[in-house]
ChimeraX commands (.cxc) that place a marker at each C-alpha (Angstrom):
marker #1 position 0.00,0.00,0.00 radius 0.5
marker #1 position 1.45,3.43,-0.90 radius 0.5
marker #1 position 2.53,5.77,1.85 radius 0.5
marker #1 position -0.15,8.25,2.87 radius 0.5
marker #1 position 0.26,11.92,2.06 radius 0.5
marker #1 position 1.07,14.24,4.93 radius 0.5
marker #1 position -1.83,15.22,7.17 radius 0.5
marker #1 position -0.94,18.85,6.45 radius 0.5
marker #1 position -1.45,18.47,2.71 radius 0.5
marker #1 position -4.69,19.46,1.01 radius 0.5
marker #1 position -5.77,19.61,-2.59 radius 0.5
marker #1 position -5.17,23.34,-2.61 radius 0.5
marker #1 position -1.72,22.96,-1.08 radius 0.5
marker #1 position -1.80,25.54,1.71 radius 0.5
marker #1 position -5.39,26.58,2.47 radius 0.5
marker #1 position -7.69,24.39,4.54 radius 0.5
marker #1 position -11.33,24.25,3.52 radius 0.5
marker #1 position -12.24,23.41,7.11 radius 0.5
marker #1 position -10.58,24.35,10.38 radius 0.5
marker #1 position -10.95,20.76,11.59 radius 0.5
marker #1 position -10.78,17.56,9.61 radius 0.5
marker #1 position -12.49,15.66,12.41 radius 0.5
marker #1 position -14.90,16.69,15.15 radius 0.5
marker #1 position -15.54,14.07,17.85 radius 0.5
marker #1 position -18.73,14.52,19.86 radius 0.5
marker #1 position -19.21,12.81,23.22 radius 0.5
marker #1 position -17.36,10.02,24.95 radius 0.5
marker #1 position -14.93,11.50,27.48 radius 0.5
marker #1 position -14.47,9.78,30.81 radius 0.5
marker #1 position -12.14,8.01,33.21 radius 0.5
marker #1 position -11.38,4.28,33.27 radius 0.5
marker #1 position -10.21,2.49,36.39 radius 0.5
marker #1 position -8.18,-0.52,35.22 radius 0.5
marker #1 position -8.05,-3.62,37.42 radius 0.5
marker #1 position -5.73,-6.39,36.20 radius 0.5
marker #1 position -6.89,-9.91,37.10 radius 0.5
marker #1 position -5.83,-13.46,36.27 radius 0.5
marker #1 position -9.18,-14.36,34.71 radius 0.5
marker #1 position -12.44,-12.58,33.92 radius 0.5
marker #1 position -14.29,-14.27,36.74 radius 0.5
marker #1 position -14.94,-13.71,40.43 radius 0.5
marker #1 position -12.51,-15.85,42.46 radius 0.5
marker #1 position -13.39,-17.67,45.68 radius 0.5
marker #1 position -13.36,-15.65,48.87 radius 0.5
marker #1 position -14.19,-11.99,49.30 radius 0.5
marker #1 position -10.92,-10.25,48.34 radius 0.5
marker #1 position -7.83,-10.65,46.22 radius 0.5
marker #1 position -4.61,-8.66,45.80 radius 0.5
marker #1 position -4.07,-7.37,42.26 radius 0.5
marker #1 position -1.42,-5.26,40.50 radius 0.5
marker #1 position -1.69,-1.48,41.02 radius 0.5
marker #1 position -5.13,-0.12,40.13 radius 0.5
marker #1 position -4.80,2.93,37.91 radius 0.5
marker #1 position -7.09,5.64,36.52 radius 0.5
marker #1 position -6.80,6.59,32.86 radius 0.5
marker #1 position -8.35,9.37,30.81 radius 0.5
marker #1 position -10.44,7.25,28.51 radius 0.5
marker #1 position -13.77,6.26,26.91 radius 0.5
marker #1 position -14.56,5.98,23.25 radius 0.5
marker #1 position -14.61,9.62,22.16 radius 0.5
marker #1 position -11.35,10.23,23.97 radius 0.5
marker #1 position -9.72,7.34,22.12 radius 0.5
marker #1 position -10.88,8.50,18.71 radius 0.5
marker #1 position -9.99,12.16,19.34 radius 0.5
marker #1 position -6.51,11.55,20.77 radius 0.5
marker #1 position -5.78,8.81,18.25 radius 0.5
marker #1 position -6.65,11.12,15.36 radius 0.5
marker #1 position -4.69,13.95,16.96 radius 0.5
marker #1 position -1.56,11.77,17.17 radius 0.5
marker #1 position -1.98,10.76,13.53 radius 0.5
marker #1 position -1.77,14.44,12.62 radius 0.5
marker #1 position -5.44,15.03,11.81 radius 0.5
marker #1 position -6.78,18.46,12.73 radius 0.5
marker #1 position -9.13,17.29,15.47 radius 0.5
marker #1 position -11.54,18.91,17.92 radius 0.5
marker #1 position -13.50,17.25,20.71 radius 0.5
marker #1 position -16.65,18.43,22.53 radius 0.5
marker #1 position -18.60,16.85,25.39 radius 0.5
marker #1 position -20.08,17.21,28.86 radius 0.5
marker #1 position -17.81,16.89,31.89 radius 0.5
marker #1 position -18.44,17.07,35.60 radius 0.5
marker #1 position -16.96,19.70,37.88 radius 0.5
marker #1 position -15.08,17.01,39.76 radius 0.5
marker #1 position -11.59,15.47,40.10 radius 0.5
marker #1 position -12.18,13.22,37.08 radius 0.5
marker #1 position -13.08,16.24,34.94 radius 0.5
marker #1 position -9.95,18.03,36.13 radius 0.5
marker #1 position -7.87,14.97,35.20 radius 0.5
marker #1 position -9.30,15.02,31.67 radius 0.5
marker #1 position -8.80,18.75,31.17 radius 0.5
marker #1 position -5.20,18.54,32.35 radius 0.5
marker #1 position -4.47,15.68,29.96 radius 0.5
marker #1 position -5.94,17.46,26.94 radius 0.5
marker #1 position -3.97,20.60,27.78 radius 0.5
marker #1 position -0.82,18.48,27.97 radius 0.5
marker #1 position -1.61,16.76,24.67 radius 0.5
marker #1 position -2.59,19.98,22.90 radius 0.5
marker #1 position -6.00,18.61,21.88 radius 0.5
marker #1 position -8.65,21.28,21.20 radius 0.5
marker #1 position -11.46,20.46,23.63 radius 0.5
marker #1 position -14.58,22.31,24.71 radius 0.5
marker #1 position -17.17,21.18,27.21 radius 0.5
marker #1 position -20.29,22.03,29.17 radius 0.5
marker #1 position -20.49,21.20,32.87 radius 0.5
marker #1 position -22.87,18.37,33.70 radius 0.5
marker #1 position -24.33,18.29,37.22 radius 0.5
marker #1 position -24.24,14.50,36.96 radius 0.5
marker #1 position -20.45,14.37,36.99 radius 0.5
marker #1 position -17.82,12.88,34.70 radius 0.5
marker #1 position -18.57,9.38,33.37 radius 0.5
marker #1 position -16.48,6.55,34.78 radius 0.5
marker #1 position -15.91,2.87,34.11 radius 0.5
marker #1 position -14.16,-0.02,35.82 radius 0.5
marker #1 position -12.41,-2.34,33.37 radius 0.5
marker #1 position -11.23,-5.81,34.32 radius 0.5
marker #1 position -8.28,-6.94,32.17 radius 0.5
marker #1 position -7.09,-10.55,32.26 radius 0.5
marker #1 position -3.64,-12.03,31.67 radius 0.5
marker #1 position -4.30,-12.40,27.92 radius 0.5
marker #1 position -5.33,-8.75,27.58 radius 0.5
marker #1 position -9.06,-9.42,27.26 radius 0.5
marker #1 position -11.29,-6.99,29.10 radius 0.5
marker #1 position -14.77,-6.48,30.47 radius 0.5
marker #1 position -16.05,-2.98,31.25 radius 0.5
marker #1 position -18.58,-1.77,33.80 radius 0.5
marker #1 position -19.89,1.69,32.84 radius 0.5
marker #1 position -21.60,3.74,35.52 radius 0.5
marker #1 position -24.11,5.41,33.19 radius 0.5
marker #1 position -24.29,8.55,35.29 radius 0.5
marker #1 position -25.45,10.79,32.41 radius 0.5
marker #1 position -29.25,10.56,32.05 radius 0.5
marker #1 position -30.65,9.36,28.74 radius 0.5
marker #1 position -32.06,12.79,27.86 radius 0.5
marker #1 position -28.82,14.76,28.38 radius 0.5
marker #1 position -27.96,16.59,25.13 radius 0.5
marker #1 position -25.37,19.07,23.92 radius 0.5
marker #1 position -27.40,22.15,22.97 radius 0.5
marker #1 position -27.42,23.29,19.36 radius 0.5
marker #1 position -25.95,26.71,20.17 radius 0.5
marker #1 position -22.91,24.94,21.63 radius 0.5
marker #1 position -22.23,22.27,19.01 radius 0.5
marker #1 position -23.24,24.00,15.77 radius 0.5
marker #1 position -20.20,26.33,15.45 radius 0.5
marker #1 position -17.91,23.31,15.74 radius 0.5
marker #1 position -19.89,21.32,13.17 radius 0.5
marker #1 position -19.76,24.23,10.73 radius 0.5
marker #1 position -15.96,24.36,11.00 radius 0.5
marker #1 position -15.43,20.60,10.58 radius 0.5
marker #1 position -15.17,18.34,7.56 radius 0.5
marker #1 position -16.37,15.14,9.24 radius 0.5
marker #1 position -18.09,14.40,12.56 radius 0.5
marker #1 position -17.69,11.23,14.63 radius 0.5
marker #1 position -20.54,10.71,17.10 radius 0.5
marker #1 position -20.07,8.60,20.20 radius 0.5
marker #1 position -23.22,6.71,21.22 radius 0.5
marker #1 position -23.39,8.37,24.63 radius 0.5
marker #1 position -26.69,10.09,23.81 radius 0.5
marker #1 position -25.41,13.65,24.20 radius 0.5
marker #1 position -24.79,13.78,20.44 radius 0.5
marker #1 position -28.12,12.33,19.27 radius 0.5
marker #1 position -29.62,15.67,18.12 radius 0.5
marker #1 position -26.79,16.54,15.69 radius 0.5
marker #1 position -27.94,14.53,12.69 radius 0.5
marker #1 position -30.42,17.01,11.17 radius 0.5
marker #1 position -27.71,19.68,11.11 radius 0.5
marker #1 position -25.09,17.27,9.77 radius 0.5
marker #1 position -27.37,16.28,6.91 radius 0.5
marker #1 position -28.44,19.87,6.21 radius 0.5
marker #1 position -24.83,21.05,6.05 radius 0.5
marker #1 position -23.68,18.07,4.00 radius 0.5
marker #1 position -21.19,16.89,6.61 radius 0.5
marker #1 position -20.22,13.24,6.58 radius 0.5
marker #1 position -20.41,11.34,9.84 radius 0.5
marker #1 position -19.33,8.13,11.50 radius 0.5
marker #1 position -20.20,6.25,14.66 radius 0.5
marker #1 position -19.09,3.19,16.61 radius 0.5
marker #1 position -21.98,1.01,17.84 radius 0.5
marker #1 position -19.61,-1.18,19.89 radius 0.5
marker #1 position -21.34,-4.44,20.86 radius 0.5
marker #1 position -24.77,-3.61,19.41 radius 0.5
marker #1 position -27.06,-6.60,19.08 radius 0.5
marker #1 position -28.87,-5.13,16.09 radius 0.5
marker #1 position -32.05,-4.47,18.09 radius 0.5
marker #1 position -31.34,-2.11,21.01 radius 0.5
marker #1 position -33.15,1.16,20.20 radius 0.5
marker #1 position -30.53,3.45,21.76 radius 0.5
marker #1 position -28.07,2.60,18.98 radius 0.5
marker #1 position -30.51,2.69,16.08 radius 0.5
marker #1 position -30.45,6.44,15.36 radius 0.5
marker #1 position -26.68,6.30,15.14 radius 0.5
marker #1 position -26.72,3.17,12.98 radius 0.5
marker #1 position -29.17,4.55,10.43 radius 0.5
marker #1 position -28.01,8.17,10.24 radius 0.5
marker #1 position -24.22,7.82,9.92 radius 0.5
marker #1 position -22.26,7.49,6.68 radius 0.5
marker #1 position -19.65,5.11,8.13 radius 0.5
marker #1 position -20.75,2.64,10.78 radius 0.5
marker #1 position -18.38,0.64,12.98 radius 0.5
marker #1 position -19.40,-2.11,15.37 radius 0.5
marker #1 position -18.02,-5.15,17.14 radius 0.5
marker #1 position -19.17,-8.68,16.39 radius 0.5
marker #1 position -19.24,-9.26,20.18 radius 0.5
marker #1 position -22.90,-8.26,20.40 radius 0.5
marker #1 position -24.10,-10.13,17.31 radius 0.5
marker #1 position -21.67,-12.99,16.87 radius 0.5
marker #1 position -22.90,-15.33,14.18 radius 0.5
marker #1 position -25.32,-12.63,12.97 radius 0.5
marker #1 position -22.90,-9.83,12.17 radius 0.5
marker #1 position -23.45,-9.98,8.42 radius 0.5
marker #1 position -27.22,-9.86,8.92 radius 0.5
marker #1 position -26.85,-6.79,11.14 radius 0.5
marker #1 position -24.45,-5.12,8.70 radius 0.5
marker #1 position -26.83,-5.70,5.78 radius 0.5
marker #1 position -29.74,-4.26,7.76 radius 0.5
marker #1 position -27.77,-1.09,8.51 radius 0.5
marker #1 position -27.08,-0.60,4.80 radius 0.5
marker #1 position -30.65,-1.44,3.78 radius 0.5
marker #1 position -32.39,0.79,6.32 radius 0.5
marker #1 position -29.93,3.66,6.73 radius 0.5
marker #1 position -27.67,6.03,4.83 radius 0.5
marker #1 position -24.33,4.29,5.44 radius 0.5
marker #1 position -22.04,3.63,2.50 radius 0.5
marker #1 position -19.93,1.15,4.47 radius 0.5
marker #1 position -20.26,-0.94,7.63 radius 0.5
marker #1 position -17.20,-2.35,9.37 radius 0.5
marker #1 position -17.43,-5.05,12.06 radius 0.5
marker #1 position -14.32,-5.68,14.12 radius 0.5
marker #1 position -13.70,-9.14,15.52 radius 0.5
marker #1 position -10.51,-8.83,17.59 radius 0.5
marker #1 position -8.01,-11.58,16.83 radius 0.5
marker #1 position -10.31,-12.80,14.04 radius 0.5
marker #1 position -9.79,-9.58,12.06 radius 0.5
marker #1 position -12.62,-7.48,10.66 radius 0.5
marker #1 position -15.47,-7.57,8.16 radius 0.5
marker #1 position -16.25,-4.90,5.57 radius 0.5
marker #1 position -19.55,-4.54,3.72 radius 0.5
marker #1 position -20.59,-1.82,1.25 radius 0.5
marker #1 position -23.58,-1.26,-1.01 radius 0.5
marker #1 position -21.57,-2.23,-4.09 radius 0.5
marker #1 position -19.34,-5.12,-3.01 radius 0.5
marker #1 position -19.58,-8.58,-1.50 radius 0.5
marker #1 position -18.68,-9.06,2.18 radius 0.5
marker #1 position -14.94,-8.93,2.72 radius 0.5
marker #1 position -13.07,-10.48,5.64 radius 0.5
marker #1 position -9.64,-9.11,6.46 radius 0.5
marker #1 position -7.39,-11.04,8.86 radius 0.5
marker #1 position -6.01,-9.47,12.00 radius 0.5
marker #1 position -2.62,-7.77,11.90 radius 0.5
marker #1 position 0.27,-9.13,13.94 radius 0.5
marker #1 position 1.31,-6.21,16.18 radius 0.5
marker #1 position 4.87,-7.54,16.39 radius 0.5
marker #1 position 4.78,-7.43,20.19 radius 0.5
marker #1 position 2.80,-9.29,22.87 radius 0.5
marker #1 position -0.86,-8.33,23.35 radius 0.5
marker #1 position -1.21,-7.02,26.89 radius 0.5
marker #1 position -4.46,-5.00,26.90 radius 0.5
marker #1 position -7.29,-4.70,24.37 radius 0.5
marker #1 position -8.75,-1.57,25.96 radius 0.5
marker #1 position -9.05,1.11,23.27 radius 0.5
marker #1 position -8.32,-1.17,20.31 radius 0.5
marker #1 position -11.67,-0.47,18.68 radius 0.5
marker #1 position -11.22,3.30,18.99 radius 0.5
marker #1 position -7.74,3.01,17.50 radius 0.5
marker #1 position -9.21,1.01,14.59 radius 0.5
marker #1 position -11.63,3.86,13.90 radius 0.5
marker #1 position -8.84,6.45,13.81 radius 0.5
marker #1 position -6.66,4.40,11.49 radius 0.5
marker #1 position -9.61,3.79,9.17 radius 0.5
marker #1 position -10.62,7.47,9.10 radius 0.5
marker #1 position -7.04,8.60,8.52 radius 0.5
marker #1 position -6.87,6.50,5.36 radius 0.5
marker #1 position -10.43,7.39,4.34 radius 0.5
marker #1 position -9.70,11.12,4.55 radius 0.5
marker #1 position -6.87,10.54,2.12 radius 0.5
marker #1 position -9.06,8.85,-0.44 radius 0.5
marker #1 position -7.79,5.30,0.03 radius 0.5
marker #1 position -10.00,2.36,-1.08 radius 0.5
marker #1 position -12.13,1.00,1.73 radius 0.5
marker #1 position -10.19,-2.30,2.10 radius 0.5
marker #1 position -7.02,-0.24,2.56 radius 0.5
marker #1 position -8.83,1.86,5.16 radius 0.5
marker #1 position -9.77,-1.32,7.03 radius 0.5
marker #1 position -6.15,-2.50,6.92 radius 0.5
marker #1 position -5.03,0.84,8.34 radius 0.5
marker #1 position -7.60,0.44,11.11 radius 0.5
marker #1 position -6.31,-3.05,11.85 radius 0.5
marker #1 position -2.72,-1.81,12.15 radius 0.5
marker #1 position -3.76,0.98,14.53 radius 0.5
marker #1 position -5.93,-1.37,16.59 radius 0.5
marker #1 position -3.16,-3.95,16.87 radius 0.5
marker #1 position -0.74,-1.28,18.06 radius 0.5
marker #1 position -3.16,-0.26,20.83 radius 0.5
marker #1 position -3.18,-3.82,22.18 radius 0.5
marker #1 position 0.55,-3.74,22.95 radius 0.5
marker #1 position 0.38,-1.18,25.77 radius 0.5
marker #1 position -1.28,-1.51,29.19 radius 0.5
marker #1 position -4.15,0.77,30.12 radius 0.5
marker #1 position -6.74,2.63,28.09 radius 0.5
marker #1 position -5.49,5.10,25.46 radius 0.5
marker #1 position -1.99,5.30,26.90 radius 0.5
marker #1 position -0.11,5.11,23.57 radius 0.5
marker #1 position -1.13,6.10,20.05 radius 0.5
marker #1 position 0.23,5.14,16.68 radius 0.5
marker #1 position 1.71,7.94,14.58 radius 0.5
marker #1 position 1.41,8.45,10.82 radius 0.5
marker #1 position 4.95,7.10,10.37 radius 0.5
marker #1 position 4.14,4.08,12.53 radius 0.5
marker #1 position 0.97,3.43,10.57 radius 0.5
marker #1 position 2.83,3.59,7.27 radius 0.5
marker #1 position 5.49,1.21,8.61 radius 0.5
marker #1 position 2.85,-1.22,9.83 radius 0.5
marker #1 position 1.13,-1.22,6.46 radius 0.5
marker #1 position 4.40,-1.76,4.67 radius 0.5
marker #1 position 5.41,-4.67,6.92 radius 0.5
marker link #1:1,2 radius 0.2
marker link #1:2,3 radius 0.2
marker link #1:3,4 radius 0.2
marker link #1:4,5 radius 0.2
marker link #1:5,6 radius 0.2
marker link #1:6,7 radius 0.2
marker link #1:7,8 radius 0.2
marker link #1:8,9 radius 0.2
marker link #1:9,10 radius 0.2
marker link #1:10,11 radius 0.2
marker link #1:11,12 radius 0.2
marker link #1:12,13 radius 0.2
marker link #1:13,14 radius 0.2
marker link #1:14,15 radius 0.2
marker link #1:15,16 radius 0.2
marker link #1:16,17 radius 0.2
marker link #1:17,18 radius 0.2
marker link #1:18,19 radius 0.2
marker link #1:19,20 radius 0.2
marker link #1:20,21 radius 0.2
marker link #1:21,22 radius 0.2
marker link #1:22,23 radius 0.2
marker link #1:23,24 radius 0.2
marker link #1:24,25 radius 0.2
marker link #1:25,26 radius 0.2
marker link #1:26,27 radius 0.2
marker link #1:27,28 radius 0.2
marker link #1:28,29 radius 0.2
marker link #1:29,30 radius 0.2
marker link #1:30,31 radius 0.2
marker link #1:31,32 radius 0.2
marker link #1:32,33 radius 0.2
marker link #1:33,34 radius 0.2
marker link #1:34,35 radius 0.2
marker link #1:35,36 radius 0.2
marker link #1:36,37 radius 0.2
marker link #1:37,38 radius 0.2
marker link #1:38,39 radius 0.2
marker link #1:39,40 radius 0.2
marker link #1:40,41 radius 0.2
marker link #1:41,42 radius 0.2
marker link #1:42,43 radius 0.2
marker link #1:43,44 radius 0.2
marker link #1:44,45 radius 0.2
marker link #1:45,46 radius 0.2
marker link #1:46,47 radius 0.2
marker link #1:47,48 radius 0.2
marker link #1:48,49 radius 0.2
marker link #1:49,50 radius 0.2
marker link #1:50,51 radius 0.2
marker link #1:51,52 radius 0.2
marker link #1:52,53 radius 0.2
marker link #1:53,54 radius 0.2
marker link #1:54,55 radius 0.2
marker link #1:55,56 radius 0.2
marker link #1:56,57 radius 0.2
marker link #1:57,58 radius 0.2
marker link #1:58,59 radius 0.2
marker link #1:59,60 radius 0.2
marker link #1:60,61 radius 0.2
marker link #1:61,62 radius 0.2
marker link #1:62,63 radius 0.2
marker link #1:63,64 radius 0.2
marker link #1:64,65 radius 0.2
marker link #1:65,66 radius 0.2
marker link #1:66,67 radius 0.2
marker link #1:67,68 radius 0.2
marker link #1:68,69 radius 0.2
marker link #1:69,70 radius 0.2
marker link #1:70,71 radius 0.2
marker link #1:71,72 radius 0.2
marker link #1:72,73 radius 0.2
marker link #1:73,74 radius 0.2
marker link #1:74,75 radius 0.2
marker link #1:75,76 radius 0.2
marker link #1:76,77 radius 0.2
marker link #1:77,78 radius 0.2
marker link #1:78,79 radius 0.2
marker link #1:79,80 radius 0.2
marker link #1:80,81 radius 0.2
marker link #1:81,82 radius 0.2
marker link #1:82,83 radius 0.2
marker link #1:83,84 radius 0.2
marker link #1:84,85 radius 0.2
marker link #1:85,86 radius 0.2
marker link #1:86,87 radius 0.2
marker link #1:87,88 radius 0.2
marker link #1:88,89 radius 0.2
marker link #1:89,90 radius 0.2
marker link #1:90,91 radius 0.2
marker link #1:91,92 radius 0.2
marker link #1:92,93 radius 0.2
marker link #1:93,94 radius 0.2
marker link #1:94,95 radius 0.2
marker link #1:95,96 radius 0.2
marker link #1:96,97 radius 0.2
marker link #1:97,98 radius 0.2
marker link #1:98,99 radius 0.2
marker link #1:99,100 radius 0.2
marker link #1:100,101 radius 0.2
marker link #1:101,102 radius 0.2
marker link #1:102,103 radius 0.2
marker link #1:103,104 radius 0.2
marker link #1:104,105 radius 0.2
marker link #1:105,106 radius 0.2
marker link #1:106,107 radius 0.2
marker link #1:107,108 radius 0.2
marker link #1:108,109 radius 0.2
marker link #1:109,110 radius 0.2
marker link #1:110,111 radius 0.2
marker link #1:111,112 radius 0.2
marker link #1:112,113 radius 0.2
marker link #1:113,114 radius 0.2
marker link #1:114,115 radius 0.2
marker link #1:115,116 radius 0.2
marker link #1:116,117 radius 0.2
marker link #1:117,118 radius 0.2
marker link #1:118,119 radius 0.2
marker link #1:119,120 radius 0.2
marker link #1:120,121 radius 0.2
marker link #1:121,122 radius 0.2
marker link #1:122,123 radius 0.2
marker link #1:123,124 radius 0.2
marker link #1:124,125 radius 0.2
marker link #1:125,126 radius 0.2
marker link #1:126,127 radius 0.2
marker link #1:127,128 radius 0.2
marker link #1:128,129 radius 0.2
marker link #1:129,130 radius 0.2
marker link #1:130,131 radius 0.2
marker link #1:131,132 radius 0.2
marker link #1:132,133 radius 0.2
marker link #1:133,134 radius 0.2
marker link #1:134,135 radius 0.2
marker link #1:135,136 radius 0.2
marker link #1:136,137 radius 0.2
marker link #1:137,138 radius 0.2
marker link #1:138,139 radius 0.2
marker link #1:139,140 radius 0.2
marker link #1:140,141 radius 0.2
marker link #1:141,142 radius 0.2
marker link #1:142,143 radius 0.2
marker link #1:143,144 radius 0.2
marker link #1:144,145 radius 0.2
marker link #1:145,146 radius 0.2
marker link #1:146,147 radius 0.2
marker link #1:147,148 radius 0.2
marker link #1:148,149 radius 0.2
marker link #1:149,150 radius 0.2
marker link #1:150,151 radius 0.2
marker link #1:151,152 radius 0.2
marker link #1:152,153 radius 0.2
marker link #1:153,154 radius 0.2
marker link #1:154,155 radius 0.2
marker link #1:155,156 radius 0.2
marker link #1:156,157 radius 0.2
marker link #1:157,158 radius 0.2
marker link #1:158,159 radius 0.2
marker link #1:159,160 radius 0.2
marker link #1:160,161 radius 0.2
marker link #1:161,162 radius 0.2
marker link #1:162,163 radius 0.2
marker link #1:163,164 radius 0.2
marker link #1:164,165 radius 0.2
marker link #1:165,166 radius 0.2
marker link #1:166,167 radius 0.2
marker link #1:167,168 radius 0.2
marker link #1:168,169 radius 0.2
marker link #1:169,170 radius 0.2
marker link #1:170,171 radius 0.2
marker link #1:171,172 radius 0.2
marker link #1:172,173 radius 0.2
marker link #1:173,174 radius 0.2
marker link #1:174,175 radius 0.2
marker link #1:175,176 radius 0.2
marker link #1:176,177 radius 0.2
marker link #1:177,178 radius 0.2
marker link #1:178,179 radius 0.2
marker link #1:179,180 radius 0.2
marker link #1:180,181 radius 0.2
marker link #1:181,182 radius 0.2
marker link #1:182,183 radius 0.2
marker link #1:183,184 radius 0.2
marker link #1:184,185 radius 0.2
marker link #1:185,186 radius 0.2
marker link #1:186,187 radius 0.2
marker link #1:187,188 radius 0.2
marker link #1:188,189 radius 0.2
marker link #1:189,190 radius 0.2
marker link #1:190,191 radius 0.2
marker link #1:191,192 radius 0.2
marker link #1:192,193 radius 0.2
marker link #1:193,194 radius 0.2
marker link #1:194,195 radius 0.2
marker link #1:195,196 radius 0.2
marker link #1:196,197 radius 0.2
marker link #1:197,198 radius 0.2
marker link #1:198,199 radius 0.2
marker link #1:199,200 radius 0.2
marker link #1:200,201 radius 0.2
marker link #1:201,202 radius 0.2
marker link #1:202,203 radius 0.2
marker link #1:203,204 radius 0.2
marker link #1:204,205 radius 0.2
marker link #1:205,206 radius 0.2
marker link #1:206,207 radius 0.2
marker link #1:207,208 radius 0.2
marker link #1:208,209 radius 0.2
marker link #1:209,210 radius 0.2
marker link #1:210,211 radius 0.2
marker link #1:211,212 radius 0.2
marker link #1:212,213 radius 0.2
marker link #1:213,214 radius 0.2
marker link #1:214,215 radius 0.2
marker link #1:215,216 radius 0.2
marker link #1:216,217 radius 0.2
marker link #1:217,218 radius 0.2
marker link #1:218,219 radius 0.2
marker link #1:219,220 radius 0.2
marker link #1:220,221 radius 0.2
marker link #1:221,222 radius 0.2
marker link #1:222,223 radius 0.2
marker link #1:223,224 radius 0.2
marker link #1:224,225 radius 0.2
marker link #1:225,226 radius 0.2
marker link #1:226,227 radius 0.2
marker link #1:227,228 radius 0.2
marker link #1:228,229 radius 0.2
marker link #1:229,230 radius 0.2
marker link #1:230,231 radius 0.2
marker link #1:231,232 radius 0.2
marker link #1:232,233 radius 0.2
marker link #1:233,234 radius 0.2
marker link #1:234,235 radius 0.2
marker link #1:235,236 radius 0.2
marker link #1:236,237 radius 0.2
marker link #1:237,238 radius 0.2
marker link #1:238,239 radius 0.2
marker link #1:239,240 radius 0.2
marker link #1:240,241 radius 0.2
marker link #1:241,242 radius 0.2
marker link #1:242,243 radius 0.2
marker link #1:243,244 radius 0.2
marker link #1:244,245 radius 0.2
marker link #1:245,246 radius 0.2
marker link #1:246,247 radius 0.2
marker link #1:247,248 radius 0.2
marker link #1:248,249 radius 0.2
marker link #1:249,250 radius 0.2
marker link #1:250,251 radius 0.2
marker link #1:251,252 radius 0.2
marker link #1:252,253 radius 0.2
marker link #1:253,254 radius 0.2
marker link #1:254,255 radius 0.2
marker link #1:255,256 radius 0.2
marker link #1:256,257 radius 0.2
marker link #1:257,258 radius 0.2
marker link #1:258,259 radius 0.2
marker link #1:259,260 radius 0.2
marker link #1:260,261 radius 0.2
marker link #1:261,262 radius 0.2
marker link #1:262,263 radius 0.2
marker link #1:263,264 radius 0.2
marker link #1:264,265 radius 0.2
marker link #1:265,266 radius 0.2
marker link #1:266,267 radius 0.2
marker link #1:267,268 radius 0.2
marker link #1:268,269 radius 0.2
marker link #1:269,270 radius 0.2
marker link #1:270,271 radius 0.2
marker link #1:271,272 radius 0.2
marker link #1:272,273 radius 0.2
marker link #1:273,274 radius 0.2
marker link #1:274,275 radius 0.2
marker link #1:275,276 radius 0.2
marker link #1:276,277 radius 0.2
marker link #1:277,278 radius 0.2
marker link #1:278,279 radius 0.2
marker link #1:279,280 radius 0.2
marker link #1:280,281 radius 0.2
marker link #1:281,282 radius 0.2
marker link #1:282,283 radius 0.2
marker link #1:283,284 radius 0.2
marker link #1:284,285 radius 0.2
marker link #1:285,286 radius 0.2
marker link #1:286,287 radius 0.2
marker link #1:287,288 radius 0.2
marker link #1:288,289 radius 0.2
marker link #1:289,290 radius 0.2
marker link #1:290,291 radius 0.2
marker link #1:291,292 radius 0.2
marker link #1:292,293 radius 0.2
marker link #1:293,294 radius 0.2
marker link #1:294,295 radius 0.2
marker link #1:295,296 radius 0.2
marker link #1:296,297 radius 0.2
marker link #1:297,298 radius 0.2
marker link #1:298,299 radius 0.2
marker link #1:299,300 radius 0.2
marker link #1:300,301 radius 0.2
marker link #1:301,302 radius 0.2
marker link #1:302,303 radius 0.2
marker link #1:303,304 radius 0.2
marker link #1:304,305 radius 0.2
marker link #1:305,306 radius 0.2
marker link #1:306,307 radius 0.2
marker link #1:307,308 radius 0.2
marker link #1:308,309 radius 0.2
marker link #1:309,310 radius 0.2
marker link #1:310,311 radius 0.2
marker link #1:311,312 radius 0.2
marker link #1:312,313 radius 0.2
marker link #1:313,314 radius 0.2
view
């Protein structure tokens, strides 16, 4: 696969049509990582484990920081609480240089506890502290949408009202449904209103192709991508037969799968922005996702454009 052009290059050479290539909406939070031998409750009522650590995390965070490290002009907007977890997030984005704007939620900053076993597999418990009807108001999000080429919507609910404006303005959009079973109503608006739809086969194993076809048949998506961890990923479009791509060998041991799906999205979008064919975009996503599995914690290391090119060339 040819090396990607620089993220700073545009068709016009020096002038950007949009201030941001990517706007990420929703999905900031803090993960508490607990490393265990197995994803099961052991006998007894307590067990010593390796140090328990908090990480700035959640799906929007992973996509925004991943894209930022790939050199995409990225902005991120969300709700945060006025609490220590919100302060941790703001400090990290200031350190990383990621453009971020937020509104204060009285419900606090979302949190999760992730159990990670010796093979790097994980199970997450999300606290769901934001109520289902919490939304980012139009006066807050619209200026960012107007200045962005593409919008990625996390399925946290705060972004649900953006679609009419995205469609009116002609902005493309993407979303990650995670482990959607194909039926849960919360995910449906995102599934049917986004141009690129990502999901995991974990929620519809054995039925993933059926779910992917339904998204294309009922919605506006041009492509649906289902990730399957060590089994690779599946790509389906309106014009082509289902395509399975094998997983990429990261070249190092897998220690933690937290954030791999978000990294896949950023690698895919990076290639897609540069006009690569969709199978090449999926390969770029696989390389980025594999890289994320080689570091402990959630969103603690991000592949660069040079690293992505090297992984694709390997």
